[in-house]
N, C-alpha and C positions, 0 to 999 in steps of 0.2 A: 490123562490119554496114554501116556507110558504105560500106567499102572494098570489101564483097560487090557494095552496089547500084551502085557506080559502074563495077565491072567487070562486071556484069551476070551473074555466078556465079546461078544458082538454088538452090545450096548452099554452107553458111558451108565445109564442108570443102574444100571446091573452092577457094576462097579462100584457105586457111589455108595450103595447099600451096604457095602463092606470098609465100607472107606469113611474114617469121620476124622476132618479136620477143620480145625478153631478159625472162626473167619481171621480170628487177630493172627494166626499163625500165616495166613495166606498175606496179608495186610504187611507184616513185616518181610516175609521174604519179598514180596514187590517192590515194597520199600529201598529194600537195601539192594536190589538188582537195580533199579534206580539210580543209585547213589555210586554202584560199581561204574554205572553205565558214563554216568555225567563226571566221574574222574577220568576214565578212559578219552572219553572225549575233549577232558579240557585241557590234555595234553597235547590236541591235534591243533588248537587255535594257534592263528598265525599272527 
């Protein structure tokens, strides 16, 4: 959606015509984000 806004597209479908992201890239990014979040929360345990 950030790319959509940057390009000024009213519809995300328009943006998706120009942006091609491999599924594994999205999954890897999600997994890395989850790992970072877990690491931050781990330090908060009492």
